[in-house]
C-alpha positions as CSV (number, residue, x, y, z in Angstrom):
1,M,0.0,0.0,0.0
2,P,1.5,3.3,-1.0
3,S,2.2,5.8,1.8
4,Q,1.3,8.7,-0.4
5,L,-0.9,9.1,-3.5
6,A,0.7,11.6,-5.9
7,R,-1.5,11.1,-9.0
8,W,-5.1,10.8,-10.0
9,Q,-6.2,7.3,-10.7
10,R,-8.5,6.3,-13.5
11,P,-12.2,5.6,-12.6
12,A,-12.9,1.9,-11.8
13,A,-13.8,-0.4,-14.6
14,A,-17.5,-1.0,-15.4
15,G,-19.1,-3.3,-12.9
16,R,-16.5,-2.7,-10.3
17,S,-17.1,-0.8,-7.0
18,P,-15.6,2.7,-7.2
19,A,-14.2,2.0,-3.7
20,A,-12.8,-1.4,-4.4
21,H,-9.2,-0.3,-3.7
22,L,-8.3,0.8,-0.2
23,G,-7.7,4.5,-0.4
24,S,-8.6,4.9,-4.1
25,L,-8.5,8.4,-5.6
26,R,-10.0,9.5,-8.8
27,R,-11.8,12.2,-10.7
28,S,-15.5,11.8,-10.2
29,A,-17.7,10.5,-13.0
30,R,-20.6,11.9,-11.0
31,I,-20.8,15.5,-10.1
32,D,-21.5,16.1,-6.4
33,M,-21.2,18.6,-3.6
34,P,-17.7,18.9,-2.2
35,G,-17.6,17.3,1.3
36,L,-17.2,14.3,3.5
37,Y,-19.7,11.4,3.2
38,G,-19.4,8.6,5.7
39,F,-21.2,5.8,7.4
40,I,-19.9,3.8,10.5
41,D,-22.0,0.9,11.7
42,L,-21.9,0.6,15.5
43,G,-23.9,-2.6,15.7
44,P,-23.4,-6.1,14.5
45,Q,-22.7,-5.0,11.0
46,E,-26.2,-5.7,9.6
47,R,-25.6,-3.1,6.9
48,H,-22.8,-3.1,4.5
49,A,-21.2,0.3,5.1
50,E,-19.8,0.7,1.5
51,T,-23.3,0.0,0.1
52,V,-24.9,2.6,2.4
53,V,-22.4,5.3,1.4
54,T,-22.9,4.5,-2.3
55,G,-26.7,5.0,-1.7
56,M,-26.0,8.3,0.2
57,L,-23.9,9.6,-2.7
58,A,-26.6,8.6,-5.2
59,A,-29.0,10.9,-3.4
60,S,-26.6,13.9,-3.5
61,P,-27.5,16.9,-5.7
62,T,-25.1,17.4,-8.6
63,A,-23.2,20.4,-9.8
64,G,-19.5,20.9,-10.6
65,E,-16.5,18.6,-11.3
66,Q,-14.9,17.1,-8.2
67,V,-12.1,14.8,-7.1
68,R,-13.3,11.7,-5.2
69,A,-11.4,9.6,-2.7
70,A,-12.7,6.4,-0.9
71,F,-11.7,4.4,2.1
72,D,-13.4,1.3,3.4
73,V,-12.5,-1.0,6.2
74,G,-14.8,-3.2,8.3
75,S,-17.9,-1.3,9.2
76,T,-16.5,2.1,8.2
77,S,-16.9,3.6,4.8
78,V,-15.9,7.3,4.0
79,R,-15.8,9.3,0.8
80,A,-14.2,12.7,0.3
81,L,-15.1,14.9,-2.6
82,S,-13.1,18.1,-3.1
83,S,-12.6,20.7,-5.8
84,P,-9.5,20.2,-8.0
85,Q,-8.1,23.4,-6.6
86,T,-7.8,22.2,-3.0
87,G,-5.6,19.2,-3.6
88,A,-5.6,15.4,-2.8
89,P,-8.4,14.7,-0.4
90,L,-6.9,11.4,0.9
91,E,-3.6,10.6,2.5
92,H,-2.1,7.9,4.7
93,W,-0.2,8.6,7.9
94,D,1.2,5.9,10.2
95,D,-1.8,3.6,11.0
96,C,-4.4,6.2,9.8
97,V,-6.0,7.4,6.7
98,A,-7.1,11.1,6.5
99,L,-9.9,12.2,4.3
100,L,-10.2,16.0,3.8
101,D,-12.7,18.4,2.4
102,G,-11.2,21.8,2.3
103,Y,-7.7,23.4,2.7
104,V,-5.1,24.6,5.1
105,L,-3.6,28.1,4.7
106,N,-0.9,28.4,7.4
107,R,1.0,25.2,6.3
108,D,4.3,26.7,7.5
109,V,3.0,26.8,11.1
110,L,2.1,23.1,11.0
111,V,5.5,22.2,9.4
112,D,7.3,24.0,12.2
113,R,5.3,22.4,14.9
114,L,5.8,18.9,13.4
115,A,9.6,19.6,13.3
116,R,9.5,19.8,17.1
117,H,8.4,16.2,17.0
118,E,11.3,15.3,14.6
119,I,8.9,15.0,11.7
120,E,10.2,16.5,8.5
121,A,7.1,17.7,6.6
122,G,7.7,19.5,3.4
123,P,6.0,21.2,0.4
124,S,5.1,17.9,-1.2
125,W,2.9,17.0,1.8
126,S,-0.7,17.4,1.1
127,D,-3.0,19.3,3.5
128,A,-4.6,16.0,4.5
129,R,-1.3,14.5,5.5
130,L,-0.2,17.6,7.4
131,L,-3.4,17.6,9.4
132,A,-3.3,13.9,10.1
133,A,0.2,14.1,11.4
134,F,-0.5,17.3,13.3
135,C,-3.6,15.8,15.1
136,Q,-1.7,12.6,16.0
137,R,1.3,14.4,17.5
138,E,-0.4,17.4,19.2
139,A,-4.1,16.1,19.7
140,E,-7.3,17.8,18.5
141,P,-7.1,21.0,20.6
142,A,-4.1,22.0,18.5
143,L,-6.4,22.4,15.5
144,A,-7.4,25.8,17.0
145,D,-4.1,27.0,15.6
146,V,-4.9,25.9,12.0
147,D,-5.9,28.5,9.5
148,G,-8.1,27.2,6.8
149,D,-11.6,26.0,6.0
150,F,-12.1,22.2,6.2
151,N,-13.8,19.1,7.6
152,L,-11.5,16.2,8.3
153,C,-12.1,12.5,9.0
154,I,-9.3,10.4,10.3
155,V,-9.8,6.6,10.2
156,Q,-7.7,3.8,11.9
157,R,-6.7,1.5,9.0
158,T,-7.2,-1.7,11.0
159,T,-10.1,-1.1,13.3
160,G,-12.2,1.5,11.3
161,A,-12.4,3.7,14.4
162,A,-13.0,7.3,13.1
163,T,-12.7,10.9,14.2
164,V,-14.6,13.6,12.4
165,L,-13.4,17.2,13.0
166,T,-14.8,20.5,11.8
167,S,-12.6,23.7,11.5
168,R,-12.7,26.4,14.2
169,H,-15.8,28.3,13.0
170,G,-17.8,25.6,11.2
171,S,-18.1,27.7,8.1
172,R,-18.0,24.5,5.9
173,H,-21.4,22.9,6.7
174,L,-21.4,19.2,7.5
175,Y,-24.6,17.4,8.7
176,C,-24.6,14.4,11.0
177,A,-27.0,11.6,12.1
178,V,-26.0,9.8,15.3
179,T,-27.9,6.8,16.7
180,S,-27.1,3.9,18.9
181,E,-26.6,1.8,15.7
182,F,-24.6,4.1,13.4
183,V,-23.0,7.4,12.7
184,A,-23.5,9.0,9.3
185,F,-22.3,12.4,7.9
186,A,-22.7,14.3,4.7
187,P,-23.0,17.9,3.4
188,H,-26.5,17.2,2.2
189,L,-29.8,16.2,4.0
190,A,-30.7,14.0,1.0
191,C,-27.7,11.8,1.7
192,L,-28.6,11.3,5.3
193,A,-32.3,10.9,4.6
194,T,-31.4,7.5,3.0
195,V,-30.5,6.2,6.5
196,V,-33.0,8.0,8.8
197,D,-36.7,8.5,8.6
198,A,-37.6,11.8,6.9
199,A,-39.7,13.7,9.5
200,V,-40.1,17.5,9.6
201,D,-38.5,19.4,12.5
202,R,-41.4,21.8,13.1
203,L,-39.3,24.1,15.2
204,A,-36.8,24.5,12.3
205,L,-39.7,25.1,9.9
206,Q,-41.0,27.8,12.2
207,E,-37.6,29.4,12.5
208,M,-37.6,29.9,8.8
209,F,-40.7,32.1,9.2
210,N,-39.4,33.9,12.3
211,F,-35.8,34.6,11.3
212,G,-35.1,33.4,7.8
213,Y,-32.6,30.8,9.1
214,I,-32.6,27.6,11.2
215,G,-31.3,28.0,14.7
216,G,-28.2,26.4,16.2
217,E,-27.5,22.8,15.1
218,R,-31.0,21.9,13.8
219,S,-31.9,21.0,10.3
220,M,-35.3,20.7,8.6
221,L,-35.2,16.9,9.3
222,Q,-35.5,15.4,12.8
223,G,-32.5,13.4,13.8
224,I,-30.1,15.3,11.5
225,R,-28.0,18.1,12.9
226,L,-25.4,20.5,11.7
227,L,-22.0,20.0,13.3
228,P,-20.9,23.2,15.0
229,G,-17.4,24.7,14.6
230,A,-14.5,23.1,16.5
231,T,-16.4,19.8,16.9
232,V,-14.7,16.5,17.5
233,V,-16.8,13.3,17.0
234,Q,-15.0,10.2,18.0
235,I,-16.5,7.0,16.7
236,A,-15.6,3.4,17.7
237,E,-17.3,0.0,17.9
238,G,-18.8,0.8,21.3
239,G,-20.4,4.1,20.3
240,S,-19.6,7.7,19.7
241,K,-18.6,10.8,21.7
242,T,-18.9,14.4,20.7
243,G,-16.7,17.2,22.1
244,C,-15.4,20.7,21.3
245,Y,-11.7,21.7,21.0
246,W,-12.1,25.6,20.9
247,A,-14.5,28.3,22.0
248,P,-14.0,32.1,21.9
249,Q,-12.8,33.7,25.1
250,Y,-13.3,37.4,25.4
251,T,-10.7,39.7,27.1
252,N,-12.2,43.0,25.8
253,D,-12.9,44.9,28.9
254,I,-12.2,48.6,28.3
255,A,-10.2,48.9,31.5
256,G,-7.4,46.5,30.4
257,A,-7.5,47.2,26.7
258,A,-4.7,48.3,24.5
259,T,-5.1,51.7,22.9
260,F,-7.4,52.2,19.9
261,D,-4.4,53.1,17.7
262,D,-2.3,50.1,18.7
263,L,-5.2,47.7,18.0
264,V,-5.8,49.4,14.6
265,D,-2.1,48.9,13.7
266,E,-2.5,45.2,14.7
267,A,-5.6,44.9,12.6
268,G,-4.0,46.4,9.5
269,A,-1.1,43.9,9.7
270,G,-3.6,41.1,10.3
271,F,-5.8,42.0,7.3
272,Q,-2.8,41.9,5.0
273,S,-1.6,38.6,6.4
274,A,-5.0,37.0,6.1
275,V,-5.4,38.1,2.4
276,D,-1.8,37.1,1.6
277,L,-2.4,33.5,2.8
278,F,-5.1,33.1,0.1
279,L,-3.1,34.8,-2.6
280,E,-0.2,32.5,-1.9
281,R,-2.4,29.4,-2.0
282,F,-4.7,30.1,-4.9
283,P,-3.7,31.4,-8.3
284,R,-7.1,32.7,-9.4
285,V,-8.8,34.8,-6.8
286,A,-12.0,36.8,-7.2
287,V,-13.6,39.4,-4.9
288,P,-17.3,40.3,-4.7
289,I,-17.4,44.1,-4.2
290,S,-20.1,46.3,-2.8
291,G,-20.0,49.8,-1.4
292,G,-19.5,48.6,2.2
293,L,-16.4,48.1,4.3
294,D,-15.6,44.4,4.3
295,S,-15.3,43.8,0.5
296,R,-13.4,47.1,0.0
297,A,-10.9,46.0,2.7
298,I,-10.4,42.6,1.0
299,L,-10.0,44.1,-2.4
300,A,-7.7,46.9,-1.2
301,F,-5.3,44.6,0.7
302,A,-5.4,42.0,-2.0
303,S,-4.6,44.6,-4.7
304,K,-1.4,45.6,-2.9
305,R,-0.1,42.2,-3.8
306,R,-1.8,41.3,-7.1
307,Q,-3.1,43.6,-9.9
308,E,-6.1,43.1,-12.1
309,L,-8.1,40.9,-9.7
310,P,-11.6,40.3,-11.0
311,A,-14.2,42.2,-8.9
312,Y,-17.8,41.2,-9.2
313,H,-20.7,43.4,-8.3
314,C,-24.4,42.6,-8.1
315,S,-26.1,45.9,-8.8
316,W,-29.0,46.3,-6.5
317,Y,-28.5,50.0,-6.0
318,A,-27.3,52.5,-8.6
319,G,-25.5,54.6,-5.9
320,E,-23.7,51.6,-4.5
321,A,-22.7,50.4,-8.0
322,R,-21.0,53.8,-8.6
323,I,-19.1,53.4,-5.3
324,A,-18.1,49.8,-6.0
325,R,-16.9,50.7,-9.5
326,Q,-14.7,53.5,-8.0
327,L,-13.3,51.0,-5.5
328,T,-12.5,48.6,-8.3
329,E,-10.8,51.2,-10.4
330,A,-8.8,52.5,-7.4
331,A,-7.5,49.0,-6.8
332,G,-6.6,48.4,-10.4
333,A,-9.1,45.5,-10.5
334,I,-11.3,44.3,-13.4
335,W,-14.9,45.3,-13.1
336,H,-17.8,42.8,-13.7
337,E,-21.3,44.0,-13.0
338,Y,-24.5,42.0,-13.0
339,D,-28.1,43.0,-12.4
340,P,-29.7,40.4,-10.1
341,L,-33.2,41.6,-11.0
342,T,-32.8,40.2,-14.5
343,F,-32.0,36.7,-13.4
344,D,-34.4,33.8,-14.1
345,Y,-35.9,33.3,-10.7
346,A,-37.9,30.3,-11.6
347,Q,-34.7,28.5,-12.5
348,I,-33.0,29.9,-9.4
349,L,-35.7,28.7,-7.1
350,E,-35.7,25.2,-8.6
351,R,-31.9,24.8,-8.5
352,G,-31.5,26.5,-5.2
353,A,-34.1,24.2,-3.6
354,Q,-32.3,21.2,-5.0
355,L,-28.9,22.3,-3.6
356,T,-30.0,23.7,-0.2
357,E,-32.8,21.3,0.7
358,G,-34.8,23.7,2.9
359,N,-31.9,24.5,5.2
360,I,-31.2,27.8,3.5
361,H,-33.9,30.5,2.9
362,C,-34.6,31.1,-0.7
363,H,-33.8,34.7,-0.2
364,Q,-30.2,33.5,-0.3
365,F,-30.5,32.0,-3.8
366,W,-30.0,35.2,-5.8
367,F,-26.2,34.9,-6.1
368,Q,-26.4,31.5,-7.9
369,P,-26.0,32.7,-11.5
370,L,-22.9,34.7,-10.6
371,A,-21.3,31.8,-8.7
372,Q,-21.9,29.6,-11.8
373,K,-20.1,32.2,-14.0
374,M,-17.2,32.5,-11.6
375,G,-16.9,28.7,-11.2
376,G,-14.9,27.9,-14.3
377,R,-12.5,30.9,-14.0
378,T,-11.9,31.2,-10.2
379,D,-10.1,29.1,-7.6
380,V,-11.5,30.9,-4.6
381,V,-13.9,33.7,-3.9
382,L,-12.8,35.9,-1.0
383,D,-15.8,36.7,1.2
384,G,-16.0,39.2,4.0
385,Y,-17.8,36.8,6.4
386,L,-17.9,38.1,10.0
387,M,-15.5,41.0,9.3
388,D,-18.4,43.5,9.8
389,V,-19.2,41.8,13.2
390,F,-15.6,41.5,14.3
391,F,-14.5,45.0,13.4
392,G,-17.5,47.0,12.4
393,D,-20.8,47.8,14.2
394,T,-22.9,45.1,12.8
395,F,-25.0,43.5,15.6
396,L,-23.2,45.8,18.1
397,V,-25.4,46.2,21.2
398,L,-24.0,48.2,24.1
399,P,-25.6,47.7,27.5
400,T,-27.7,50.6,28.8
401,A,-28.1,49.1,32.3
402,P,-25.7,47.2,34.6
403,A,-27.7,44.0,34.2
404,V,-29.9,42.8,31.3
405,D,-32.3,39.9,32.0
406,D,-33.3,37.2,29.7
407,R,-36.5,38.9,28.6
408,A,-34.6,42.0,27.6
409,R,-32.1,39.9,25.7
410,R,-34.9,38.1,23.9
411,D,-36.4,41.4,22.9
412,I,-33.0,42.5,21.5
413,I,-32.6,39.4,19.5
414,N,-36.0,39.7,18.0
415,G,-35.4,43.3,17.3
416,L,-32.2,42.4,15.4
417,W,-33.3,39.2,13.5
418,R,-37.1,38.6,13.6
419,R,-38.0,39.3,10.0
420,C,-41.6,40.3,10.2
421,R,-44.2,41.7,12.6
422,P,-46.2,38.8,14.1
423,D,-49.4,40.6,13.2
424,F,-48.8,40.0,9.5
425,V,-48.4,36.3,10.1
426,R,-51.7,36.3,12.1
427,R,-53.5,38.0,9.2
428,A,-52.4,35.7,6.4
429,F,-51.7,32.2,7.9
430,L,-53.9,29.6,9.5
431,P,-54.7,30.2,13.2
432,G,-53.0,27.0,14.4
433,F,-49.9,27.8,12.5
434,Y,-49.8,31.3,13.9
435,E,-50.0,30.0,17.5
436,E,-47.2,27.5,16.7
437,Y,-45.2,30.4,15.1
438,E,-45.4,32.5,18.3
439,Q,-44.5,29.5,20.6
440,A,-41.6,28.6,18.3
441,N,-40.1,32.0,18.7
442,H,-40.1,31.6,22.5
443,D,-38.8,28.0,22.4
444,S,-36.1,28.7,19.8
445,L,-34.7,31.7,21.7
446,T,-34.9,29.9,25.0
447,E,-32.9,26.9,23.7
448,Q,-30.3,29.0,21.9
449,M,-29.8,31.5,24.6
450,A,-29.2,28.7,27.1
451,R,-26.2,27.6,25.0
452,V,-24.4,31.0,25.3
453,E,-22.5,31.6,28.5
454,E,-21.7,35.3,28.4
455,E,-22.5,37.9,31.0
456,D,-21.5,40.9,28.9
457,L,-24.4,41.9,26.7
458,S,-22.3,42.8,23.6
459,N,-20.3,39.6,23.7
460,F,-23.5,37.6,24.4
461,I,-25.2,39.0,21.2
462,H,-22.2,38.2,19.1
463,R,-21.9,34.7,20.4
464,F,-25.6,34.2,19.8
465,S,-25.1,35.4,16.2
466,F,-22.1,33.1,15.5
467,A,-24.2,30.0,16.3
468,N,-27.4,31.3,14.6
469,R,-27.7,34.2,12.3
470,S,-24.1,34.4,11.1
471,N,-23.6,30.6,10.6
472,R,-27.1,29.7,9.4
473,Y,-27.8,32.8,7.3
474,S,-24.7,34.9,6.4
475,V,-22.4,32.0,5.5
476,A,-25.3,29.9,4.2
477,L,-25.1,31.5,0.8
478,P,-21.4,30.6,0.3
479,N,-22.2,27.0,1.4
480,A,-24.9,26.9,-1.3
481,Q,-22.5,28.2,-3.9
482,R,-19.7,25.7,-3.0
483,H,-21.3,23.5,-5.7
484,D,-19.9,26.0,-8.2
485,V,-16.9,27.7,-6.7
486,E,-14.7,27.5,-3.6
487,Y,-15.0,30.2,-0.9
488,G,-12.4,31.7,1.5
489,Y,-12.9,33.9,4.6
490,P,-10.0,36.2,5.4
491,G,-11.8,37.4,8.5
492,L,-11.5,34.0,10.1
493,H,-7.7,34.3,10.1
494,R,-6.6,33.2,13.6
495,P,-4.7,36.4,14.5
496,L,-7.7,38.5,13.5
497,V,-10.1,36.4,15.6
498,D,-7.8,36.7,18.6
499,L,-7.6,40.4,18.0
500,Y,-11.4,40.7,17.8
501,L,-11.7,39.0,21.1
502,R,-9.6,41.8,22.6
503,I,-11.3,44.9,21.0
504,P,-13.6,46.8,23.4
505,P,-17.1,47.0,21.9
506,R,-17.1,50.8,22.4
507,Y,-14.2,51.1,19.9
508,K,-16.5,49.9,17.2
509,V,-19.4,52.4,17.6
510,G,-20.2,53.8,14.1
511,A,-17.8,51.3,12.6
512,A,-15.1,53.6,13.8
513,F,-12.5,50.8,14.2
514,S,-13.0,49.3,10.8
515,R,-13.0,52.8,9.2
516,A,-9.8,53.6,11.0
517,V,-8.1,50.5,9.7
518,L,-8.9,51.4,6.1
519,T,-8.1,55.0,6.5
520,R,-4.6,54.2,7.8
521,F,-3.7,51.2,5.6
522,A,-5.8,51.7,2.4
523,P,-6.2,55.5,2.1
524,E,-7.2,55.3,-1.6
525,A,-10.1,53.1,-0.7
526,A,-11.0,55.1,2.3
527,R,-11.4,58.3,0.3
528,I,-14.2,56.7,-1.7
529,P,-17.6,57.2,0.0
530,W,-19.1,54.6,2.2
531,A,-22.5,53.5,0.7
532,K,-24.1,53.7,4.2
533,T,-23.3,57.4,4.7
534,G,-22.2,58.8,1.3
535,R,-19.0,60.2,3.0
536,P,-15.3,59.2,3.0
537,L,-14.3,56.9,5.8
538,D,-12.6,59.5,7.9
539,R,-16.0,61.1,8.5
540,G,-18.3,59.3,10.8
541,K,-22.1,58.9,10.7
542,S,-24.0,62.1,11.2
543,W,-27.1,62.4,13.5
544,T,-29.2,62.2,10.4
545,D,-27.6,58.9,9.4
546,R,-28.2,57.5,12.9
547,L,-31.8,58.7,12.8
548,A,-32.4,57.2,9.3
549,E,-31.1,53.8,10.7
550,R,-33.6,53.9,13.6
551,L,-36.5,55.3,11.6
552,P,-37.2,53.9,8.2
553,L,-38.6,57.2,6.9
554,R,-38.3,56.4,3.2
555,Q,-40.0,53.1,3.6
556,A,-42.8,54.6,5.6
557,G,-43.3,57.4,3.1
558,S,-43.2,55.0,0.1
559,L,-45.8,52.8,1.8
560,A,-48.1,55.8,2.6
561,L,-47.9,57.0,-1.0
562,L,-48.4,53.6,-2.5
563,R,-51.5,53.0,-0.4
564,A,-52.9,56.5,-1.0
565,S,-52.6,56.0,-4.8
566,G,-54.1,52.6,-4.9
567,G,-50.7,51.1,-6.0
568,R,-50.2,53.6,-8.9
569,W,-47.3,55.5,-7.3
570,D,-44.5,53.1,-6.2
571,L,-41.4,55.0,-5.0
572,S,-39.9,52.1,-3.1
573,H,-36.4,51.3,-3.9
574,R,-35.5,49.3,-7.0
575,A,-33.8,46.6,-4.8
576,D,-36.9,46.1,-2.7
577,L,-38.1,42.6,-3.6
578,N,-41.6,43.6,-2.5
579,R,-41.6,46.1,-5.3
580,H,-40.1,43.6,-7.7
581,F,-42.9,41.2,-6.9
582,R,-45.5,44.0,-7.6
583,R,-43.9,45.1,-10.9
584,Q,-42.2,42.1,-12.5
585,A,-44.5,39.5,-13.8
586,G,-42.0,36.7,-14.2
587,F,-40.7,37.2,-10.7
588,R,-44.2,37.1,-9.3
589,R,-45.2,34.1,-11.4
590,A,-42.1,32.1,-10.3
591,H,-43.0,32.4,-6.6
592,L,-46.8,32.0,-7.0
593,A,-46.4,28.9,-9.1
594,I,-45.1,27.2,-6.0
595,A,-47.2,28.9,-3.4
596,D,-50.6,28.8,-5.2
597,D,-50.8,25.1,-5.3
598,E,-53.0,22.5,-3.6
599,R,-49.9,20.8,-2.2
600,T,-49.0,24.0,-0.4
601,Y,-52.5,24.4,1.0
602,S,-52.4,20.8,2.3
603,R,-49.5,21.5,4.8
604,G,-51.7,23.2,7.5
605,I,-49.7,26.5,7.0
606,I,-51.9,28.7,4.8
607,D,-55.0,28.3,2.7
608,R,-56.0,29.9,-0.6
609,R,-57.7,32.9,1.1
610,G,-54.6,33.4,3.3
611,L,-52.3,33.5,0.3
612,Q,-54.6,36.0,-1.3
613,R,-54.4,38.2,1.8
614,L,-50.6,37.9,1.8
615,T,-50.2,38.9,-1.8
616,D,-52.7,41.8,-1.3
617,M,-50.6,43.0,1.6
618,I,-47.5,43.0,-0.7
619,D,-49.4,44.8,-3.4
620,R,-50.6,47.4,-1.0
621,G,-47.0,48.1,0.0
622,W,-46.6,46.1,3.2
623,P,-43.0,44.7,3.4
624,V,-44.1,41.0,3.8
625,F,-42.6,39.4,0.7
626,F,-40.2,37.6,3.1
627,L,-43.2,35.6,4.4
628,L,-44.0,34.4,0.8
629,Q,-40.3,33.5,0.4
630,S,-40.4,31.5,3.6
631,L,-43.6,29.7,2.4
632,V,-41.8,28.9,-0.9
633,T,-38.7,27.6,0.9
634,V,-40.6,25.2,3.2
635,E,-42.9,24.1,0.4
636,L,-40.0,23.1,-1.9
637,F,-38.5,21.2,1.1
638,H,-41.8,19.3,1.6
639,R,-41.9,18.3,-2.1
640,R,-38.4,17.1,-2.0
641,F,-38.5,15.1,1.3
642,I,-42.1,14.5,2.4
643,D,-44.3,14.0,-0.6
């Protein structure tokens, strides 16, 4: 048996199992989601593990070309599918086999650490081999020092005992089903639905209507959960055990903090280091650019090292498009602009539902056509995930009293993330569903708040966000697009995360910290106005900006005019999807073709009169299109898994 696989093998001959060779590696004849797929039988081996995994893969949605690796021993069967850009997904180390979905960025750190154990790792070592050796010599908690985005499975070659590990922030989604008889994992519900009974998780369904995301570790199917970041699942013949190897520890009390300027200097160096790691690893890098702070930071720092980077902009707002183009020109990047309102949403809804399986709100599907265009020409898309939370004022909540009780925290969370006034749900949906909706809000928040052990209010809200809104909504879109193109998150660079944990929340009011980093280290980008204020970054928000954030005056005025004119005068913004539903027949038809259907009415959620009331509210100017999107999301899920 070779200790290292350095070339692609041809697909197995017809009639022969694709995993017939221990540790086989080949380009996939099928086209599947990158990820780890595994089944470990804990019982008397009544099921043939390799057959089960073959069935799991057969249920997986298909998209782009992948490299496939397989390992089977005893009651353990694992497959790793990865994009060609991330390297060999399977390697041997000592008495183990490592299967990897993803990549490591700070390889030099791992090489240096292994040298302390008299292991001479080198450039020829794959990421999978580095991680396997690193885990074996330094144990799982050392993975907190690894920069990258990955899920890893390490299998004992003789016994089949396995360890499944997720990277520090869990940004690469992996679902798992654990019973007394088996453990199974995959990036798709459809794969796991082949081994568990497909029953709807009603709380998850209601969370889609409350928040537009599923909370914590839940999925839309009972018995299947999302593995959180920094998770270790150890699986052996006697059963399985789940633990955690890292959790954020805040040391950001203002009394002991470094100065604002010192922390800004540290952030500037960290931003550059984070972007450099991706540029050194991936030849073809693309940056989605908006008029905000995160994408301009990534583009500005990346352009210091590499010219003519492709910058992609989805033009929701004309003013933001002008700013994004100025940022692109200032960085010497290549401008690509797309109008998302011209996309074929019937096709987007169909494909998005297939790829995301109800776990991602259909509001997140809009980027699909652009991801497909980037897929053939891009190795990695640099996304600003969590940078606005870490260094800006997104979800920044400062305490106004010495102590904040659970009821107040619940109100804050609903104020941040509950997507619609409950009264609108009561008006349109069936009474029983509305009662369940209100109870689900209470139950979901009670459950998720209990998981967050933070006394400080600002840190509590951020920790709540990481497990819920950020991981289940913000990074949901990149997880859907990984069928087409690989994603990278410079904001998750370990030194930047450690820095974030030390920044006093008051330093970030008005995004002052993030603006200061750009003003000091990317002055050309900082001189271009911020879409939020229309001013250069060295000028903060005015009192009118802060008032506009608190009071949606334009929305209220547009609504009043629309209602007074009987729908004739619609001055709502072009990017408002409520407006697009009112004015664009194809967009309206794509959503109502799913919602206005006897199957939809049979779910006990809404009836025909309720749907008419909901569409009437949208037509009269009420901002409730989100509820229609939620209905479409869960209906497509039902048709896929329940009907």
